[in-house]
N, C-alpha and C positions, 0 to 999 in steps of 0.2 A: 392458587389465585386469590389474592387479597382484594376484597371489594373496594373499588375506587382507589386502589393503591398504585395503579399503573395505567397508562393510556390504553393498553390492549384490552382492558376490562370494558371500556366504553363502547367498543364496536358492537359486540353482541347486544348490549343494553339498548343502543340506538336502533338497531335492526328490530329487536323485539318490541320496542316502544312504538314503532310506526303503526301497527294494527290497533294498539290501544288508543293512540291519538285519533285515528280515523273513527273508531267506534265512539270515543268520548265526544268528539265534535258533532257526531250525528245524534247524540243523546242516548246512545245504546249502553247497556250494562257491560262492564268488562270484568266482573268479579270472577267468572270462571277462567277467563283468559289470564288474569292475574295469578291465579293458583297454578295454572299450567306452566307459565314462564318462570314462576318462582321455584317450582320443583326443578325445572331444567337448570336454572341459574345456581341453585344450591348444589345440585349434582356436580356442576362444573367448578364451582368455588371450592368444593371439598375434594376435588380430584387431585391426585398427586400427594395428598396428605395420607399417611399410613392409616389405613382402616377408618378414616374419619367419616366416610359416608355410612359405613356399617354402624359406627358409634352414634351417629346422628339418628339413624332409623331406630336403633335400640332405645335411645333417649326419647324419641317421639312416641313410640309405642308405650314405653313405660309410663311417661307422663300422662298420656291419654287415658290409660287404665286407672291411674291414680285419680285424675280429675273427674272422669266419668263415674268411677266407682264411688268417690266421695259425694258427688252430686246426687247419685241414686240414694245413698244412705242418708244424706242430709234431708231429703224430702220425706223420708220415712221416720227418722228419729234423729233429732239434733243433739247427738251425744258429743261431749267434749273430746272423748277418747278417739272418736273417728276423725275429728278435726286435727288433733295433734299427730295422729298416725299419717294422715294425708300430707300435713305440713312437713313432717320429717322426711317422708318418702319423696316429696317433690324437691327437697333440698339435697338429698343423698348424692345424686350425680355430681353436683358442684363440690360437695365435700370430698368426694373421691378424686375429682379432677384437680382440686387445689392441694391434694395430699395432706389434708388436715388430720387424716388418720394415717400414721406412719405405716409404710409397707403396702398400702392399698392404693392402687392407681391403675384401674383397668378401663377407664372411659375418658374420652377427651376429644374435642373438636373445636374448630373456630366458632366462637359465639355462644358456647355453652353457658357462660355466666349470665348473659343477657336473656337467653331463653329460659334459664332457671328462674330468674326474677319474674318473667312473664307468668310462668306456671304458679309460682308462689302467690302472686297477687290474685290469680284466679281462685286458688284454694281459699284465700282469706275472704274474697268477695262472695264466694259460694256460702261460706260460713255466715256472713252478714246478711244473706238473702238478697244481695244485689244482683247476683247471677243465678237465675233459676234453671235455665237449660243451657247445655253446651252441645251444639251440633258439631258433628265431625267435620263438615265443610268449613265452618267458622274457625274451629280449632286448627285445622290444617292450614288454612289461609293465614292465620295469625302467626303460627310457628314457622312456616316456610317463607314468609314475606322477605324476599332477599335483600331489599335496600337497607334494612336495619339489622341484618343477621349478625355481623361481626362486632360492631361497637355501638349499637343503638341508633338513634334514641330509643328509650324503653317506652313503648306504647302501652296503653291500657286496653284490655280485652273489650270492655263495653264501648269505649270510644271507637276502637278499630272496627268492630262489627257494625256499629251504627253507620260508619262510612261505607262499609261493604254492602250494607242493605240499601243505601241511598243511591239512587240513579240521578246524577246531576244532569240538568238540561245542557244543551249544546253551548249556550252562553255561559252558564256557570262553569262548565268544564274548560272553556276557553280562558276564563280568568284564572282558574287553577293552573292551567298549563303554562300561562305566561309567568305566574309567580314561581312555578317549578323551574322553568328555564332560567329565570333570574337567579334563583338559589344555586343552580348548577354552575352558572358562570361565576358566581361569588365563590363557590367551592374551588374552581380552577384558580381564581386569583389567590385565595388563601393558601391552598395546599401546594399547587404546582409552581407558583411564582414566588409569593412572599415566603412561604415555608421553605421552599427549595433554596432561596437566597440566604435566609437566616442560617439554615443548616450548613450550606456549602461555604459561605464566606464569614460566618461568625462562630457557630457552635463547633464545627469540626476542627477548625484551626487552633482552638484552645488546647493547650498542652495538658498533660496529666498532673502538673504541679498542683499541690494543695495549699499554695500560699494564699493569703487573704485576698489579694487583688485578683488572682486567677480564679479563685472560687467565686468571688462576687461577679466577675465577668461571665463565668459559666452559669451562675444562677439566673442572670438576666437573659442570656442567650437561650438557655433551656426553657425558660418560661415562655418566651416569645415563640420558639419553635413548637412547643407543646400546644399552645393555643392555636396557631395558624394551621398546624397539621390536623389537629382533632376537630377544630371548628370547620375546616375545609371538608373533612370527611363527613361531618354531620350535615353540612349544607348540601353535599351531594346526595346523602341518604334522604333528607327531607324533600329536596327538589325532585328526585326520581319518584318518591312516593306520591307527590302531587301529580306528576305526569300519569301515574296509575290511579288517580282519583282517590288517593288515601291521604288525609291531612295529618300526617305524622307531626307531633309537636316539636317545636324548636328546642335545641339544646343549649344555646348560648345567647346572651343578650348584653353585649358590651360589658363583660365582667371587670375590665380594668378601670372602669369609672365608678366602681363600688365605693361607697363612703363608709362601710363597715364590713367586718367579716361575715356578719349575718346577711347583709346585702349582697355580698359576693356569692354566697351559696344560693341566693335567689336568681343568680345570673349565670353561674358556671355549671355545666353538666346538669342542667335543670331537671331533666327527667330522672336522673339517678338520685339527686338530692331530694326531690319531691317523693320519689318512691320510698326512700328511707324515712322521710318525715311522716308519710301517711301510714306505712306498714310496720314501722318500728317505733319511732318516737311517740306518735299520737296514741298508739295502742298501749304503750307502757303507761302513759298518763291516764288513759281511760281505765286501765286495769286497777291502778291505785285508787282512782276516784270511785269506781264500781265497788271495790272491796272495802271502801271507807278506811283505808290505811292512812293514819294521821302522820303527815310529814310536811315539812316546810315546802311550800309550792315552788320556791326558787331552787331549793336543793333537789327536789324531784325533777325539775327541768334540767338541771345540770347532770344528774344521773342519766337522764335521757340522752343528753349530748354525748356522754362517754360511751353509752351503749351504741348509739347511732354511728358515731365516727369510728369507734373501735371496730364495729362490724364492717364499715366501709373500707377501712384499712385492710382488714383481713380478707375482704372480698377481692381486693387487688392482688393479694398473694400472701403467703405465710412468712415471707422474708421480714426481718426485723425492721427495715426502713419503711415498709408499708404500714406496719403496726404503729411505729413511732409517728408516721405521717398522720394517721387517723387520730391518735391521742393528742398530737400537736393541735389539730383543728378543734378537738373537744375542749382543750385548754383555752384556745383563742375565743371560742364561742362563750365559754363560761366566764372568761376574763372580761369580755365585752359586756355581758349582762351585769356582772358585778360592778364594773366601772360605770355603766349607765345608771345603776341604782345609786351609787355614791355621788354621781354628778348632779343628781336631782337636788341634793342637799348642799353640796360643797361647790357647785358651779366650776368644776375643774376644766371643762371644755365648753367653749362658746358656740355660737351659731353665726350664720351669715356666710357669704361667699368665701371669704378667706379661710375660715375654719373648715368649711366643706372641702375646699381644695387640699387643705392639710390632711383632712380625714382620708381623702382619696389616696394621697401620697403615702401615708402611714399604712393604710390597708394594702396597697399595692406591694409594699415591701414585706409585710407579714405573709402575703400570698406567695410572693417569690421565694421566700425562705422555706415555705411549706413545700413548694415544688422542688427546691434543692434537696430536701429530705427525700421526697418521692423519687427523685432520680437515682438514689443510691450512691451519689457521688461522694458523700462525706464519710463513708466507711465506718470506722470504729467510733466516730463522734456520735453515732446514733445511741450508743450506750450512755454517753455523757448526757445527751438530751433526755434520755429516759430517766436518768437519775435526777435531772432538774425538774422534769414534768411531775414526778410523783409528789415531792414536797410542795411544789407550786400549786398543784391541785388541792392538796390538803389545806394550804393557806387560803385559797380562794373560797373553799367551802366554809372555813372558819370565819372569814370576813363576812360572808353572806349571813351566816347564822347569828353572829354578833350584831350585825346591822339590823336584821329582822327582830331580834330580841330587844334591841334599843328602841325601835319604832313602836313595838308592842307596849313597852314600859311607858313611853311617852303618851301613848293613847290612853293607857290606864290612869295616868296622872291627870290627864285632861278631863 
């Protein structure tokens, strides 16, 4: 059973939500009820999948011991070796599931990627001293919370447990309930109406031809379907969370009106992009600053982009098109920053409504091409793109280094 993937999924959700709504409107806590129904729903979601329930329980117990063990050791001695062992340990199930180590694949279930990211961020925040204690009830509630099991949004442990510990008044819950219902109806509109129409009457009828026009048509159709299907699911997940008094963060914010590729990643799959920003990109920057490693700040930022998006591509899967997709967006982010720096001096791109509309149009097409890569539709052309990306990356880095050196020289002359 795929969460929110078919109408049959909603019947048990509605039935189980009724007691939560009654308790919430009366201003009563529903934290224990949330855990009970989440365990029940996860059990049913994973039913019919070969040993998925057993793998989920194995994963849960393994991660609990990793996190609880590291929390215990962190309070006694903050050794870096303990941190890295805990970090590697929390990542291992995902590494095995993605088959990043050839020949090893003994664990896997729906949602393992998102749950792994939850655990990794907990390990990192324990290291930072932001999470001091991890109670079993809080951890179980966080991991079993069924609305976000399969595809997010990726919540943060501290934010989630704050909601869990807060008992909203009847009036506060009523407002939350209404917002949740609105989001659920939006999910139906996106996923089961617009998404269905796009797939049935636009995407599916496109032939397998790889001609230019057919590929362009497929690119637009796939982009629209991916958005409405995924945004619809996310809206269901967030809306159901609200009904259960958990304010799960939104995942989408009108991504197709983005005026730059950087703006796009602040609007698309926001909980994933902010996860990578906070726990990969910013930590790389912090490491270089802390170690006082002298490197051009722009070049350091671009290295961060390639690490971030390279890992993001690999997170989706080890297929070449996922890796190329990640590198493509790293090049786009780097290219945008380089262009922005050059534009300050050369005024290549203007401002105003007309320029902003053009920026949105250009960004939209860069995004669509990225999703065409992501779809795996272009086959062997991924190798061609890879051969283009490598020299283009070197060129962008060289332009930035030359630009920075030129500015430094001008400042010295002044």
